[in-house]
GUKENU-490361 format. One record per residue (C-alpha): x, y, z; residue in one letter; residue number from 0. Coordinates in nm, 3 decimals. Example, Ala and Ser with C-alpha at 12.3 -4.5 7.8 and 13.67 -1.06 7.14 Angstrom:
<pt><px>1.230</px><py>-0.450</py><pz>0.780</pz><res>A</res><n>0</n></pt>
<pt><px>1.367</px><py>-0.106</py><pz>0.714</pz><res>S</res><n>1</n></pt>
END
This chain:
<pt><px>5.524</px><py>16.388</py><pz>17.951</pz><res>M</res><n>0</n></pt>
<pt><px>5.339</px><py>16.073</py><pz>17.815</pz><res>S</res><n>1</n></pt>
<pt><px>5.442</px><py>15.701</py><pz>17.945</pz><res>D</res><n>2</n></pt>
<pt><px>5.387</px><py>15.577</py><pz>17.594</pz><res>E</res><n>3</n></pt>
<pt><px>5.618</px><py>15.461</py><pz>17.346</pz><res>P</res><n>4</n></pt>
<pt><px>5.679</px><py>15.734</py><pz>17.072</pz><res>P</res><n>5</n></pt>
<pt><px>5.570</px><py>15.475</py><pz>16.839</pz><res>A</res><n>6</n></pt>
<pt><px>5.220</px><py>15.436</py><pz>16.985</pz><res>V</res><n>7</n></pt>
<pt><px>5.163</px><py>15.774</py><pz>17.026</pz><res>S</res><n>8</n></pt>
<pt><px>5.299</px><py>15.851</py><pz>16.667</pz><res>S</res><n>9</n></pt>
<pt><px>5.045</px><py>15.590</py><pz>16.559</pz><res>N</res><n>10</n></pt>
<pt><px>4.753</px><py>15.740</py><pz>16.733</pz><res>R</res><n>11</n></pt>
<pt><px>4.808</px><py>16.062</py><pz>16.590</pz><res>E</res><n>12</n></pt>
<pt><px>4.832</px><py>15.934</py><pz>16.248</pz><res>L</res><n>13</n></pt>
<pt><px>4.536</px><py>15.698</py><pz>16.297</pz><res>T</res><n>14</n></pt>
<pt><px>4.351</px><py>16.024</py><pz>16.401</pz><res>T</res><n>15</n></pt>
<pt><px>4.476</px><py>16.225</py><pz>16.077</pz><res>E</res><n>16</n></pt>
<pt><px>4.383</px><py>15.969</py><pz>15.843</pz><res>I</res><n>17</n></pt>
<pt><px>4.051</px><py>15.857</py><pz>16.001</pz><res>V</res><n>18</n></pt>
<pt><px>3.942</px><py>16.230</py><pz>16.010</pz><res>A</res><n>19</n></pt>
<pt><px>4.086</px><py>16.301</py><pz>15.636</pz><res>A</res><n>20</n></pt>
<pt><px>3.854</px><py>16.003</py><pz>15.559</pz><res>Y</res><n>21</n></pt>
<pt><px>3.549</px><py>16.111</py><pz>15.742</pz><res>V</res><n>22</n></pt>
<pt><px>3.554</px><py>16.425</py><pz>15.576</pz><res>R</res><n>23</n></pt>
<pt><px>3.529</px><py>16.301</py><pz>15.218</pz><res>R</res><n>24</n></pt>
<pt><px>3.333</px><py>15.966</py><pz>15.297</pz><res>N</res><n>25</n></pt>
<pt><px>2.998</px><py>15.934</py><pz>15.457</pz><res>Q</res><n>26</n></pt>
<pt><px>3.046</px><py>15.676</py><pz>15.769</pz><res>V</res><n>27</n></pt>
<pt><px>2.791</px><py>15.524</py><pz>15.969</pz><res>E</res><n>28</n></pt>
<pt><px>2.863</px><py>15.573</py><pz>16.364</pz><res>A</res><n>29</n></pt>
<pt><px>2.851</px><py>15.206</py><pz>16.391</pz><res>E</res><n>30</n></pt>
<pt><px>3.112</px><py>15.170</py><pz>16.117</pz><res>Q</res><n>31</n></pt>
<pt><px>3.332</px><py>15.450</py><pz>16.303</pz><res>L</res><n>32</n></pt>
<pt><px>3.500</px><py>15.188</py><pz>16.573</pz><res>A</res><n>33</n></pt>
<pt><px>3.600</px><py>14.956</py><pz>16.298</pz><res>S</res><n>34</n></pt>
<pt><px>3.762</px><py>15.210</py><pz>16.081</pz><res>L</res><n>35</n></pt>
<pt><px>3.971</px><py>15.340</py><pz>16.341</pz><res>I</res><n>36</n></pt>
<pt><px>4.075</px><py>14.968</py><pz>16.450</pz><res>S</res><n>37</n></pt>
<pt><px>4.160</px><py>14.902</py><pz>16.088</pz><res>T</res><n>38</n></pt>
<pt><px>4.347</px><py>15.204</py><pz>16.051</pz><res>V</res><n>39</n></pt>
<pt><px>4.535</px><py>15.145</py><pz>16.364</pz><res>H</res><n>40</n></pt>
<pt><px>4.645</px><py>14.788</py><pz>16.316</pz><res>A</res><n>41</n></pt>
<pt><px>4.741</px><py>14.868</py><pz>15.965</pz><res>A</res><n>42</n></pt>
<pt><px>5.002</px><py>15.149</py><pz>16.094</pz><res>L</res><n>43</n></pt>
<pt><px>5.128</px><py>14.904</py><pz>16.340</pz><res>G</res><n>44</n></pt>
<pt><px>5.200</px><py>14.661</py><pz>16.087</pz><res>Q</res><n>45</n></pt>
<pt><px>5.392</px><py>14.885</py><pz>15.887</pz><res>L</res><n>46</n></pt>
<pt><px>5.780</px><py>14.818</py><pz>15.889</pz><res>G</res><n>47</n></pt>
<pt><px>5.701</px><py>14.472</py><pz>15.988</pz><res>N</res><n>48</n></pt>
<pt><px>5.720</px><py>14.260</py><pz>15.665</pz><res>Q</res><n>49</n></pt>
<pt><px>5.672</px><py>13.918</py><pz>15.686</pz><res>P</res><n>50</n></pt>
<pt><px>5.990</px><py>13.691</py><pz>15.543</pz><res>E</res><n>51</n></pt>
<pt><px>5.874</px><py>13.570</py><pz>15.212</pz><res>P</res><n>52</n></pt>
<pt><px>5.831</px><py>13.205</py><pz>15.207</pz><res>S</res><n>53</n></pt>
<pt><px>6.078</px><py>13.104</py><pz>14.953</pz><res>V</res><n>54</n></pt>
<pt><px>6.140</px><py>12.748</py><pz>14.863</pz><res>E</res><n>55</n></pt>
<pt><px>6.529</px><py>12.733</py><pz>14.869</pz><res>R</res><n>56</n></pt>
<pt><px>6.754</px><py>12.540</py><pz>14.665</pz><res>T</res><n>57</n></pt>
<pt><px>7.072</px><py>12.388</py><pz>14.806</pz><res>P</res><n>58</n></pt>
<pt><px>7.384</px><py>12.486</py><pz>14.656</pz><res>A</res><n>59</n></pt>
<pt><px>7.482</px><py>12.089</py><pz>14.642</pz><res>V</res><n>60</n></pt>
<pt><px>7.275</px><py>11.837</py><pz>14.692</pz><res>P</res><n>61</n></pt>
<pt><px>7.202</px><py>11.730</py><pz>15.062</pz><res>I</res><n>62</n></pt>
<pt><px>7.316</px><py>11.373</py><pz>15.024</pz><res>R</res><n>63</n></pt>
<pt><px>7.657</px><py>11.491</py><pz>14.866</pz><res>R</res><n>64</n></pt>
<pt><px>7.689</px><py>11.770</py><pz>15.143</pz><res>S</res><n>65</n></pt>
<pt><px>7.909</px><py>11.531</py><pz>15.346</pz><res>V</res><n>66</n></pt>
<pt><px>8.215</px><py>11.328</py><pz>15.259</pz><res>T</res><n>67</n></pt>
<pt><px>8.490</px><py>11.158</py><pz>15.436</pz><res>R</res><n>68</n></pt>
<pt><px>8.729</px><py>11.466</py><pz>15.420</pz><res>D</res><n>69</n></pt>
<pt><px>8.458</px><py>11.761</py><pz>15.360</pz><res>H</res><n>70</n></pt>
<pt><px>8.147</px><py>11.904</py><pz>15.440</pz><res>V</res><n>71</n></pt>
<pt><px>7.976</px><py>12.133</py><pz>15.207</pz><res>I</res><n>72</n></pt>
<pt><px>7.778</px><py>12.432</py><pz>15.291</pz><res>C</res><n>73</n></pt>
<pt><px>7.400</px><py>12.428</py><pz>15.112</pz><res>L</res><n>74</n></pt>
<pt><px>7.418</px><py>12.789</py><pz>15.145</pz><res>E</res><n>75</n></pt>
<pt><px>7.700</px><py>12.849</py><pz>14.909</pz><res>C</res><n>76</n></pt>
<pt><px>7.873</px><py>12.549</py><pz>14.835</pz><res>A</res><n>77</n></pt>
<pt><px>8.181</px><py>12.639</py><pz>15.058</pz><res>W</res><n>78</n></pt>
<pt><px>8.389</px><py>12.310</py><pz>15.126</pz><res>K</res><n>79</n></pt>
<pt><px>8.581</px><py>12.269</py><pz>15.451</pz><res>G</res><n>80</n></pt>
<pt><px>8.625</px><py>12.009</py><pz>15.720</pz><res>S</res><n>81</n></pt>
<pt><px>8.438</px><py>12.188</py><pz>15.993</pz><res>I</res><n>82</n></pt>
<pt><px>8.109</px><py>12.410</py><pz>15.884</pz><res>L</res><n>83</n></pt>
<pt><px>8.047</px><py>12.548</py><pz>16.242</pz><res>R</res><n>84</n></pt>
<pt><px>8.269</px><py>12.856</py><pz>16.214</pz><res>G</res><n>85</n></pt>
<pt><px>8.179</px><py>12.957</py><pz>15.858</pz><res>H</res><n>86</n></pt>
<pt><px>7.795</px><py>12.926</py><pz>15.904</pz><res>L</res><n>87</n></pt>
<pt><px>7.880</px><py>13.152</py><pz>16.189</pz><res>K</res><n>88</n></pt>
<pt><px>8.094</px><py>13.425</py><pz>16.013</pz><res>T</res><n>89</n></pt>
<pt><px>7.976</px><py>13.400</py><pz>15.659</pz><res>R</res><n>90</n></pt>
<pt><px>7.606</px><py>13.317</py><pz>15.698</pz><res>H</res><n>91</n></pt>
<pt><px>7.524</px><py>13.424</py><pz>16.097</pz><res>G</res><n>92</n></pt>
<pt><px>7.369</px><py>13.102</py><pz>16.156</pz><res>L</res><n>93</n></pt>
<pt><px>7.368</px><py>12.850</py><pz>16.426</pz><res>E</res><n>94</n></pt>
<pt><px>7.422</px><py>12.511</py><pz>16.355</pz><res>V</res><n>95</n></pt>
<pt><px>7.048</px><py>12.438</py><pz>16.472</pz><res>D</res><n>96</n></pt>
<pt><px>6.904</px><py>12.737</py><pz>16.257</pz><res>E</res><n>97</n></pt>
<pt><px>7.102</px><py>12.588</py><pz>15.954</pz><res>Y</res><n>98</n></pt>
<pt><px>6.945</px><py>12.231</py><pz>16.025</pz><res>R</res><n>99</n></pt>
<pt><px>6.602</px><py>12.369</py><pz>16.055</pz><res>A</res><n>100</n></pt>
<pt><px>6.656</px><py>12.610</py><pz>15.773</pz><res>R</res><n>101</n></pt>
<pt><px>6.758</px><py>12.293</py><pz>15.513</pz><res>W</res><n>102</n></pt>
<pt><px>6.525</px><py>12.070</py><pz>15.732</pz><res>K</res><n>103</n></pt>
<pt><px>6.828</px><py>11.832</py><pz>15.809</pz><res>L</res><n>104</n></pt>
<pt><px>6.828</px><py>11.576</py><pz>16.081</pz><res>Q</res><n>105</n></pt>
<pt><px>6.959</px><py>11.690</py><pz>16.393</pz><res>P</res><n>106</n></pt>
<pt><px>7.244</px><py>11.458</py><pz>16.380</pz><res>D</res><n>107</n></pt>
<pt><px>7.367</px><py>11.589</py><pz>16.024</pz><res>H</res><n>108</n></pt>
<pt><px>7.706</px><py>11.633</py><pz>16.007</pz><res>A</res><n>109</n></pt>
<pt><px>7.906</px><py>11.973</py><pz>16.054</pz><res>V</res><n>110</n></pt>
<pt><px>8.226</px><py>11.815</py><pz>16.075</pz><res>T</res><n>111</n></pt>
<pt><px>8.380</px><py>11.579</py><pz>15.810</pz><res>A</res><n>112</n></pt>
<pt><px>8.389</px><py>11.216</py><pz>15.962</pz><res>P</res><n>113</n></pt>
<pt><px>8.767</px><py>11.179</py><pz>15.816</pz><res>G</res><n>114</n></pt>
<pt><px>8.871</px><py>11.507</py><pz>16.045</pz><res>Y</res><n>115</n></pt>
<pt><px>8.676</px><py>11.401</py><pz>16.355</pz><res>S</res><n>116</n></pt>
<pt><px>8.890</px><py>11.025</py><pz>16.312</pz><res>E</res><n>117</n></pt>
<pt><px>9.187</px><py>11.212</py><pz>16.278</pz><res>R</res><n>118</n></pt>
<pt><px>9.134</px><py>11.420</py><pz>16.566</pz><res>R</res><n>119</n></pt>
<pt><px>9.026</px><py>11.139</py><pz>16.793</pz><res>S</res><n>120</n></pt>
<pt><px>9.316</px><py>10.910</py><pz>16.699</pz><res>T</res><n>121</n></pt>
<pt><px>9.568</px><py>11.203</py><pz>16.803</pz><res>L</res><n>122</n></pt>
<pt><px>9.380</px><py>11.270</py><pz>17.132</pz><res>A</res><n>123</n></pt>
<pt><px>9.421</px><py>10.904</py><pz>17.190</pz><res>K</res><n>124</n></pt>
<pt><px>9.811</px><py>10.905</py><pz>17.148</pz><res>Q</res><n>125</n></pt>
<pt><px>9.862</px><py>11.205</py><pz>17.364</pz><res>L</res><n>126</n></pt>
<pt><px>9.667</px><py>11.024</py><pz>17.636</pz><res>G</res><n>127</n></pt>
<pt><px>9.400</px><py>11.309</py><pz>17.651</pz><res>L</res><n>128</n></pt>
<pt><px>9.054</px><py>11.202</py><pz>17.844</pz><res>G</res><n>129</n></pt>
<pt><px>9.212</px><py>10.914</py><pz>18.044</pz><res>R</res><n>130</n></pt>
<pt><px>9.176</px><py>10.904</py><pz>18.409</pz><res>L</res><n>131</n></pt>
<pt><px>9.488</px><py>10.873</py><pz>18.648</pz><res>G</res><n>132</n></pt>
<pt><px>9.732</px><py>10.882</py><pz>18.403</pz><res>R</res><n>133</n></pt>
<pt><px>10.058</px><py>10.877</py><pz>18.608</pz><res>G</res><n>134</n></pt>
END
């Protein structure tokens, strides 16, 4: 058995068949044969590897309005909530860094509503969390 992956072996066989069929019906100079084989093989290797089309994305809401005191709004679908991280992962399969890169946002663009962060901070301080030597 061959040590090559099935795709490589299959591509070689298809390349051979395509080039042989082409040469049977067309005159090809000996110097052009190597180039023809390379071109056909490369084309077969690219099948199924469609590049992602570069489409200009339009946010669901203006970026400036995506962060309010009590809510953050998803630019993908306009979902409104206190924390965006979980929504991005479950609904869109995106990490926060991927989301920021996709929309060309600053690295410090909020994914948690500022009011929510303040409420959580106040609660943690009231409970005495984060203090050393509580006792």
